[in-house]
TORKOL-4160 file (C-alpha; in steps of 0.2 Angstrom, whole numbers, padded with zeros to 4 digits, m for minus):
334
<pt num="1" X="0033" Y="m0098" Z="0091"/>
<pt num="2" X="0050" Y="m0092" Z="0098"/>
<pt num="3" X="0059" Y="m0087" Z="0082"/>
<pt num="4" X="0051" Y="m0076" Z="0068"/>
<pt num="5" X="0056" Y="m0066" Z="0053"/>
<pt num="6" X="0050" Y="m0050" Z="0044"/>
<pt num="7" X="0051" Y="m0045" Z="0025"/>
<pt num="8" X="0045" Y="m0032" Z="0014"/>
<pt num="9" X="0040" Y="m0036" Z="m0004"/>
<pt num="10" X="0034" Y="m0027" Z="m0020"/>
<pt num="11" X="0033" Y="m0008" Z="m0021"/>
<pt num="12" X="0039" Y="0002" Z="m0007"/>
<pt num="13" X="0027" Y="0012" Z="0004"/>
<pt num="14" X="0030" Y="0026" Z="0017"/>
<pt num="15" X="0028" Y="0018" Z="0034"/>
<pt num="16" X="0036" Y="0001" Z="0029"/>
<pt num="17" X="0051" Y="0005" Z="0041"/>
<pt num="18" X="0039" Y="0010" Z="0055"/>
<pt num="19" X="0030" Y="m0007" Z="0053"/>
<pt num="20" X="0047" Y="m0016" Z="0053"/>
<pt num="21" X="0052" Y="m0007" Z="0069"/>
<pt num="22" X="0036" Y="m0012" Z="0077"/>
<pt num="23" X="0038" Y="m0030" Z="0072"/>
<pt num="24" X="0056" Y="m0031" Z="0079"/>
<pt num="25" X="0054" Y="m0022" Z="0095"/>
<pt num="26" X="0037" Y="m0030" Z="0099"/>
<pt num="27" X="0044" Y="m0047" Z="0095"/>
<pt num="28" X="0060" Y="m0044" Z="0106"/>
<pt num="29" X="0048" Y="m0037" Z="0120"/>
<pt num="30" X="0038" Y="m0053" Z="0119"/>
<pt num="31" X="0054" Y="m0064" Z="0121"/>
<pt num="32" X="0055" Y="m0068" Z="0103"/>
<pt num="33" X="0071" Y="m0069" Z="0092"/>
<pt num="34" X="0067" Y="m0059" Z="0076"/>
<pt num="35" X="0076" Y="m0060" Z="0059"/>
<pt num="36" X="0076" Y="m0048" Z="0044"/>
<pt num="37" X="0074" Y="m0056" Z="0027"/>
<pt num="38" X="0083" Y="m0044" Z="0014"/>
<pt num="39" X="0076" Y="m0041" Z="m0003"/>
<pt num="40" X="0059" Y="m0049" Z="m0001"/>
<pt num="41" X="0056" Y="m0066" Z="m0007"/>
<pt num="42" X="0071" Y="m0065" Z="m0018"/>
<pt num="43" X="0081" Y="m0064" Z="m0002"/>
<pt num="44" X="0072" Y="m0078" Z="0006"/>
<pt num="45" X="0076" Y="m0089" Z="m0008"/>
<pt num="46" X="0094" Y="m0084" Z="m0007"/>
<pt num="47" X="0094" Y="m0086" Z="0012"/>
<pt num="48" X="0099" Y="m0067" Z="0014"/>
<pt num="49" X="0092" Y="m0068" Z="0032"/>
<pt num="50" X="0100" Y="m0059" Z="0047"/>
<pt num="51" X="0095" Y="m0057" Z="0066"/>
<pt num="52" X="0089" Y="m0040" Z="0071"/>
<pt num="53" X="0092" Y="m0031" Z="0087"/>
<pt num="54" X="0083" Y="m0017" Z="0096"/>
<pt num="55" X="0096" Y="m0005" Z="0091"/>
<pt num="56" X="0095" Y="m0009" Z="0072"/>
<pt num="57" X="0078" Y="0000" Z="0072"/>
<pt num="58" X="0084" Y="0017" Z="0079"/>
<pt num="59" X="0080" Y="0032" Z="0068"/>
<pt num="60" X="0069" Y="0023" Z="0055"/>
<pt num="61" X="0051" Y="0028" Z="0061"/>
<pt num="62" X="0052" Y="0044" Z="0051"/>
<pt num="63" X="0060" Y="0037" Z="0035"/>
<pt num="64" X="0053" Y="0032" Z="0019"/>
<pt num="65" X="0057" Y="0016" Z="0009"/>
<pt num="66" X="0062" Y="0000" Z="0017"/>
<pt num="67" X="0078" Y="m0004" Z="0027"/>
<pt num="68" X="0076" Y="m0022" Z="0022"/>
<pt num="69" X="0075" Y="m0017" Z="0004"/>
<pt num="70" X="0062" Y="m0025" Z="m0008"/>
<pt num="71" X="0061" Y="m0034" Z="m0025"/>
<pt num="72" X="0049" Y="m0043" Z="m0036"/>
<pt num="73" X="0052" Y="m0061" Z="m0038"/>
<pt num="74" X="0048" Y="m0071" Z="m0053"/>
<pt num="75" X="0056" Y="m0086" Z="m0045"/>
<pt num="76" X="0044" Y="m0086" Z="m0031"/>
<pt num="77" X="0030" Y="m0091" Z="m0043"/>
<pt num="78" X="0038" Y="m0108" Z="m0045"/>
<pt num="79" X="0035" Y="m0122" Z="m0032"/>
<pt num="80" X="0053" Y="m0127" Z="m0032"/>
<pt num="81" X="0059" Y="m0110" Z="m0026"/>
<pt num="82" X="0045" Y="m0108" Z="m0014"/>
<pt num="83" X="0050" Y="m0125" Z="m0007"/>
<pt num="84" X="0068" Y="m0119" Z="m0005"/>
<pt num="85" X="0062" Y="m0103" Z="0004"/>
<pt num="86" X="0052" Y="m0113" Z="0016"/>
<pt num="87" X="0067" Y="m0125" Z="0019"/>
<pt num="88" X="0078" Y="m0110" Z="0022"/>
<pt num="89" X="0066" Y="m0104" Z="0036"/>
<pt num="90" X="0065" Y="m0122" Z="0044"/>
<pt num="91" X="0084" Y="m0124" Z="0044"/>
<pt num="92" X="0086" Y="m0108" Z="0054"/>
<pt num="93" X="0072" Y="m0113" Z="0066"/>
<pt num="94" X="0060" Y="m0099" Z="0060"/>
<pt num="95" X="0042" Y="m0104" Z="0061"/>
<pt num="96" X="0033" Y="m0088" Z="0057"/>
<pt num="97" X="0035" Y="m0073" Z="0045"/>
<pt num="98" X="0027" Y="m0056" Z="0044"/>
<pt num="99" X="0026" Y="m0051" Z="0026"/>
<pt num="100" X="0023" Y="m0032" Z="0023"/>
<pt num="101" X="0016" Y="m0027" Z="0006"/>
<pt num="102" X="0002" Y="m0028" Z="m0005"/>
<pt num="103" X="m0008" Y="m0041" Z="m0014"/>
<pt num="104" X="0007" Y="m0049" Z="m0023"/>
<pt num="105" X="0016" Y="m0050" Z="m0006"/>
<pt num="106" X="0001" Y="m0058" Z="0002"/>
<pt num="107" X="0000" Y="m0071" Z="m0012"/>
<pt num="108" X="0018" Y="m0076" Z="m0009"/>
<pt num="109" X="0014" Y="m0077" Z="0010"/>
<pt num="110" X="m0001" Y="m0088" Z="0006"/>
<pt num="111" X="0010" Y="m0100" Z="m0004"/>
<pt num="112" X="0022" Y="m0101" Z="0011"/>
<pt num="113" X="0008" Y="m0104" Z="0023"/>
<pt num="114" X="0003" Y="m0119" Z="0012"/>
<pt num="115" X="0020" Y="m0126" Z="0017"/>
<pt num="116" X="0017" Y="m0125" Z="0036"/>
<pt num="117" X="0025" Y="m0109" Z="0039"/>
<pt num="118" X="0015" Y="m0096" Z="0050"/>
<pt num="119" X="0012" Y="m0081" Z="0040"/>
<pt num="120" X="0004" Y="m0064" Z="0045"/>
<pt num="121" X="0002" Y="m0051" Z="0031"/>
<pt num="122" X="0003" Y="m0032" Z="0035"/>
<pt num="123" X="m0005" Y="m0021" Z="0022"/>
<pt num="124" X="0008" Y="m0008" Z="0015"/>
<pt num="125" X="0004" Y="m0001" Z="m0002"/>
<pt num="126" X="0000" Y="0017" Z="m0007"/>
<pt num="127" X="m0014" Y="0011" Z="m0019"/>
<pt num="128" X="m0026" Y="0006" Z="m0004"/>
<pt num="129" X="m0032" Y="m0008" Z="m0015"/>
<pt num="130" X="m0034" Y="m0022" Z="m0002"/>
<pt num="131" X="m0053" Y="m0023" Z="0001"/>
<pt num="132" X="m0053" Y="m0031" Z="0018"/>
<pt num="133" X="m0045" Y="m0016" Z="0027"/>
<pt num="134" X="m0051" Y="0002" Z="0027"/>
<pt num="135" X="m0033" Y="0009" Z="0025"/>
<pt num="136" X="m0016" Y="0002" Z="0020"/>
<pt num="137" X="0001" Y="0009" Z="0026"/>
<pt num="138" X="0007" Y="0022" Z="0014"/>
<pt num="139" X="m0009" Y="0028" Z="0007"/>
<pt num="140" X="m0011" Y="0043" Z="0018"/>
<pt num="141" X="0006" Y="0049" Z="0015"/>
<pt num="142" X="0004" Y="0047" Z="m0004"/>
<pt num="143" X="m0013" Y="0057" Z="m0003"/>
<pt num="144" X="m0004" Y="0071" Z="0006"/>
<pt num="145" X="0010" Y="0071" Z="m0007"/>
<pt num="146" X="m0003" Y="0073" Z="m0021"/>
<pt num="147" X="m0012" Y="0087" Z="m0011"/>
<pt num="148" X="0004" Y="0097" Z="m0009"/>
<pt num="149" X="0007" Y="0095" Z="m0028"/>
<pt num="150" X="m0011" Y="0101" Z="m0032"/>
<pt num="151" X="m0008" Y="0116" Z="m0021"/>
<pt num="152" X="0007" Y="0121" Z="m0031"/>
<pt num="153" X="0000" Y="0117" Z="m0048"/>
<pt num="154" X="m0015" Y="0128" Z="m0044"/>
<pt num="155" X="m0004" Y="0143" Z="m0042"/>
<pt num="156" X="0004" Y="0141" Z="m0059"/>
<pt num="157" X="m0012" Y="0136" Z="m0068"/>
<pt num="158" X="m0021" Y="0152" Z="m0061"/>
<pt num="159" X="m0006" Y="0162" Z="m0067"/>
<pt num="160" X="m0008" Y="0156" Z="m0085"/>
<pt num="161" X="m0027" Y="0152" Z="m0086"/>
<pt num="162" X="m0023" Y="0134" Z="m0089"/>
<pt num="163" X="m0032" Y="0117" Z="m0087"/>
<pt num="164" X="m0020" Y="0105" Z="m0078"/>
<pt num="165" X="m0022" Y="0086" Z="m0077"/>
<pt num="166" X="m0013" Y="0078" Z="m0063"/>
<pt num="167" X="m0011" Y="0059" Z="m0065"/>
<pt num="168" X="m0008" Y="0050" Z="m0049"/>
<pt num="169" X="m0004" Y="0032" Z="m0045"/>
<pt num="170" X="m0015" Y="0018" Z="m0039"/>
<pt num="171" X="m0016" Y="0005" Z="m0053"/>
<pt num="172" X="m0034" Y="0000" Z="m0055"/>
<pt num="173" X="m0039" Y="0008" Z="m0039"/>
<pt num="174" X="m0044" Y="0027" Z="m0039"/>
<pt num="175" X="m0043" Y="0030" Z="m0020"/>
<pt num="176" X="m0027" Y="0042" Z="m0021"/>
<pt num="177" X="m0036" Y="0052" Z="m0035"/>
<pt num="178" X="m0052" Y="0052" Z="m0025"/>
<pt num="179" X="m0045" Y="0058" Z="m0008"/>
<pt num="180" X="m0033" Y="0070" Z="m0016"/>
<pt num="181" X="m0045" Y="0077" Z="m0027"/>
<pt num="182" X="m0058" Y="0079" Z="m0014"/>
<pt num="183" X="m0046" Y="0086" Z="m0002"/>
<pt num="184" X="m0037" Y="0097" Z="m0015"/>
<pt num="185" X="m0053" Y="0105" Z="m0022"/>
<pt num="186" X="m0051" Y="0097" Z="m0039"/>
<pt num="187" X="m0064" Y="0102" Z="m0053"/>
<pt num="188" X="m0064" Y="0085" Z="m0060"/>
<pt num="189" X="m0059" Y="0068" Z="m0053"/>
<pt num="190" X="m0056" Y="0053" Z="m0065"/>
<pt num="191" X="m0056" Y="0036" Z="m0058"/>
<pt num="192" X="m0056" Y="0018" Z="m0065"/>
<pt num="193" X="m0072" Y="0014" Z="m0055"/>
<pt num="194" X="m0082" Y="0028" Z="m0064"/>
<pt num="195" X="m0082" Y="0028" Z="m0083"/>
<pt num="196" X="m0076" Y="0045" Z="m0091"/>
<pt num="197" X="m0089" Y="0056" Z="m0099"/>
<pt num="198" X="m0078" Y="0067" Z="m0109"/>
<pt num="199" X="m0092" Y="0079" Z="m0113"/>
<pt num="200" X="m0095" Y="0081" Z="m0094"/>
<pt num="201" X="m0077" Y="0085" Z="m0092"/>
<pt num="202" X="m0077" Y="0098" Z="m0106"/>
<pt num="203" X="m0093" Y="0106" Z="m0099"/>
<pt num="204" X="m0086" Y="0108" Z="m0082"/>
<pt num="205" X="m0070" Y="0116" Z="m0089"/>
<pt num="206" X="m0081" Y="0128" Z="m0099"/>
<pt num="207" X="m0093" Y="0132" Z="m0085"/>
<pt num="208" X="m0078" Y="0136" Z="m0073"/>
<pt num="209" X="m0071" Y="0148" Z="m0086"/>
<pt num="210" X="m0088" Y="0156" Z="m0089"/>
<pt num="211" X="m0089" Y="0159" Z="m0070"/>
<pt num="212" X="m0073" Y="0168" Z="m0070"/>
<pt num="213" X="m0061" Y="0154" Z="m0063"/>
<pt num="214" X="m0043" Y="0156" Z="m0068"/>
<pt num="215" X="m0039" Y="0138" Z="m0069"/>
<pt num="216" X="m0046" Y="0120" Z="m0070"/>
<pt num="217" X="m0038" Y="0106" Z="m0060"/>
<pt num="218" X="m0042" Y="0088" Z="m0065"/>
<pt num="219" X="m0035" Y="0074" Z="m0055"/>
<pt num="220" X="m0034" Y="0058" Z="m0065"/>
<pt num="221" X="m0030" Y="0040" Z="m0058"/>
<pt num="222" X="m0018" Y="0031" Z="m0069"/>
<pt num="223" X="m0030" Y="0017" Z="m0072"/>
<pt num="224" X="m0044" Y="0028" Z="m0078"/>
<pt num="225" X="m0050" Y="0030" Z="m0096"/>
<pt num="226" X="m0040" Y="0038" Z="m0109"/>
<pt num="227" X="m0021" Y="0040" Z="m0110"/>
<pt num="228" X="m0015" Y="0056" Z="m0102"/>
<pt num="229" X="m0008" Y="0064" Z="m0118"/>
<pt num="230" X="m0024" Y="0060" Z="m0127"/>
<pt num="231" X="m0035" Y="0066" Z="m0114"/>
<pt num="232" X="m0025" Y="0083" Z="m0113"/>
<pt num="233" X="m0027" Y="0085" Z="m0132"/>
<pt num="234" X="m0045" Y="0081" Z="m0132"/>
<pt num="235" X="m0049" Y="0094" Z="m0118"/>
<pt num="236" X="m0039" Y="0107" Z="m0126"/>
<pt num="237" X="m0046" Y="0104" Z="m0143"/>
<pt num="238" X="m0064" Y="0105" Z="m0137"/>
<pt num="239" X="m0062" Y="0120" Z="m0125"/>
<pt num="240" X="m0049" Y="0130" Z="m0133"/>
<pt num="241" X="m0041" Y="0132" Z="m0116"/>
<pt num="242" X="m0022" Y="0128" Z="m0114"/>
<pt num="243" X="m0021" Y="0111" Z="m0106"/>
<pt num="244" X="m0005" Y="0104" Z="m0098"/>
<pt num="245" X="m0002" Y="0087" Z="m0089"/>
<pt num="246" X="0009" Y="0083" Z="m0074"/>
<pt num="247" X="0014" Y="0065" Z="m0068"/>
<pt num="248" X="0021" Y="0065" Z="m0051"/>
<pt num="249" X="0026" Y="0047" Z="m0052"/>
<pt num="250" X="0037" Y="0039" Z="m0039"/>
<pt num="251" X="0038" Y="0054" Z="m0028"/>
<pt num="252" X="0021" Y="0048" Z="m0021"/>
<pt num="253" X="0030" Y="0032" Z="m0014"/>
<pt num="254" X="0044" Y="0042" Z="m0005"/>
<pt num="255" X="0046" Y="0054" Z="0009"/>
<pt num="256" X="0043" Y="0054" Z="0027"/>
<pt num="257" X="0027" Y="0044" Z="0032"/>
<pt num="258" X="0013" Y="0054" Z="0039"/>
<pt num="259" X="0008" Y="0053" Z="0057"/>
<pt num="260" X="m0007" Y="0042" Z="0053"/>
<pt num="261" X="0004" Y="0030" Z="0043"/>
<pt num="262" X="0017" Y="0029" Z="0057"/>
<pt num="263" X="0003" Y="0025" Z="0069"/>
<pt num="264" X="m0006" Y="0012" Z="0058"/>
<pt num="265" X="0011" Y="0003" Z="0054"/>
<pt num="266" X="0016" Y="0003" Z="0073"/>
<pt num="267" X="m0001" Y="m0004" Z="0077"/>
<pt num="268" X="m0002" Y="m0018" Z="0064"/>
<pt num="269" X="0016" Y="m0023" Z="0066"/>
<pt num="270" X="0012" Y="m0026" Z="0085"/>
<pt num="271" X="m0004" Y="m0036" Z="0081"/>
<pt num="272" X="0006" Y="m0047" Z="0069"/>
<pt num="273" X="0019" Y="m0051" Z="0082"/>
<pt num="274" X="0005" Y="m0055" Z="0095"/>
<pt num="275" X="m0003" Y="m0067" Z="0083"/>
<pt num="276" X="0013" Y="m0076" Z="0079"/>
<pt num="277" X="0019" Y="m0077" Z="0098"/>
<pt num="278" X="0003" Y="m0086" Z="0102"/>
<pt num="279" X="0005" Y="m0099" Z="0089"/>
<pt num="280" X="0011" Y="m0116" Z="0093"/>
<pt num="281" X="0029" Y="m0121" Z="0090"/>
<pt num="282" X="0035" Y="m0136" Z="0079"/>
<pt num="283" X="0039" Y="m0145" Z="0096"/>
<pt num="284" X="0021" Y="m0142" Z="0101"/>
<pt num="285" X="0014" Y="m0149" Z="0085"/>
<pt num="286" X="0025" Y="m0164" Z="0086"/>
<pt num="287" X="0017" Y="m0168" Z="0103"/>
<pt num="288" X="m0001" Y="m0164" Z="0097"/>
<pt num="289" X="m0003" Y="m0165" Z="0078"/>
<pt num="290" X="m0020" Y="m0157" Z="0080"/>
<pt num="291" X="m0012" Y="m0140" Z="0084"/>
<pt num="292" X="m0006" Y="m0139" Z="0066"/>
<pt num="293" X="m0023" Y="m0131" Z="0062"/>
<pt num="294" X="m0018" Y="m0116" Z="0073"/>
<pt num="295" X="m0003" Y="m0111" Z="0063"/>
<pt num="296" X="m0008" Y="m0093" Z="0057"/>
<pt num="297" X="m0011" Y="m0089" Z="0039"/>
<pt num="298" X="m0020" Y="m0072" Z="0042"/>
<pt num="299" X="m0019" Y="m0053" Z="0037"/>
<pt num="300" X="m0021" Y="m0039" Z="0049"/>
<pt num="301" X="m0029" Y="m0023" Z="0045"/>
<pt num="302" X="m0042" Y="m0010" Z="0052"/>
<pt num="303" X="m0060" Y="m0008" Z="0052"/>
<pt num="304" X="m0066" Y="0008" Z="0059"/>
<pt num="305" X="m0056" Y="0010" Z="0075"/>
<pt num="306" X="m0054" Y="m0009" Z="0077"/>
<pt num="307" X="m0038" Y="m0019" Z="0072"/>
<pt num="308" X="m0044" Y="m0035" Z="0064"/>
<pt num="309" X="m0037" Y="m0051" Z="0058"/>
<pt num="310" X="m0044" Y="m0061" Z="0043"/>
<pt num="311" X="m0039" Y="m0077" Z="0034"/>
<pt num="312" X="m0025" Y="m0072" Z="0021"/>
<pt num="313" X="m0035" Y="m0080" Z="0007"/>
<pt num="314" X="m0050" Y="m0069" Z="0011"/>
<pt num="315" X="m0039" Y="m0054" Z="0012"/>
<pt num="316" X="m0032" Y="m0057" Z="m0005"/>
<pt num="317" X="m0049" Y="m0060" Z="m0013"/>
<pt num="318" X="m0060" Y="m0047" Z="m0004"/>
<pt num="319" X="m0065" Y="m0034" Z="m0017"/>
<pt num="320" X="m0061" Y="m0016" Z="m0014"/>
<pt num="321" X="m0076" Y="m0005" Z="m0011"/>
<pt num="322" X="m0075" Y="0012" Z="m0020"/>
<pt num="323" X="m0082" Y="0027" Z="m0009"/>
<pt num="324" X="m0095" Y="0033" Z="m0021"/>
<pt num="325" X="m0102" Y="0044" Z="m0008"/>
<pt num="326" X="m0085" Y="0054" Z="m0007"/>
<pt num="327" X="m0085" Y="0054" Z="m0026"/>
<pt num="328" X="m0102" Y="0062" Z="m0027"/>
<pt num="329" X="m0098" Y="0074" Z="m0013"/>
<pt num="330" X="m0082" Y="0080" Z="m0023"/>
<pt num="331" X="m0094" Y="0083" Z="m0038"/>
<pt num="332" X="m0106" Y="0093" Z="m0027"/>
<pt num="333" X="m0092" Y="0104" Z="m0020"/>
<pt num="334" X="m0083" Y="0107" Z="m0036"/>
């Protein structure tokens, strides 16, 4: 392929700009023409596509959000609009697209690939809920944001002898809560993957108080059992200890990406370009139709220290594996 494009879609994640930067600069270095698709799949439908130059990616490595902007697209669930999007790409001679985002973004990419467009998915979501890869771009930064909050909350909780529940993001994946809770020394970690035993939570709070602890910190994933306010009322009512709740919300998506997220984004963006650059062009396929089977529909990720590429369909449907060993360690250490 000689002409490719890149888009970001769905929720933003720290490190998306680093991934865009890597795609554009790696592509230019490989002799490709690289275009940016603005506002995700909505922009693709509306043909909001512009060429990107090396200089367009200066001073973005350290920034949060996405310079290409992002949007959720209901239209892209309908065949007529997906056909229109593919038509826009073909009209411009763009044969491959790097889609940066989570499972919804990957599903959109899969639909594009069914129309003969080469697609490589780059995982960028703070939730870390794509099971085919060890980590997604933005996850490490979100964990560090939560860790900073836990440290600050502990100070004020100790001053007032409080129990504080901190609800972090993650939808139905408890990874942010697990890693932040373990790294932050939480007394209790509540995740969707493990049912809540309210009596166990209460017993831990009571035992901590009896041992002379000045505070109890509970880190709760947003998808875990019990609404936050209900949980706070239950704990306060059963322990007699003042209980407050804190919801950091969207600050977990913002801020400068961590070093780990910058490196991950740079590595995966470059791998995506490598895959598209090696793919056959439309001209090649016209000369040899059998080459059509080599049009990529894959997602890149990491397994251990290795950069991997798996079929996009498999990436979407691989179940996330909860680190029960880390959860049990957190219980032991608390």
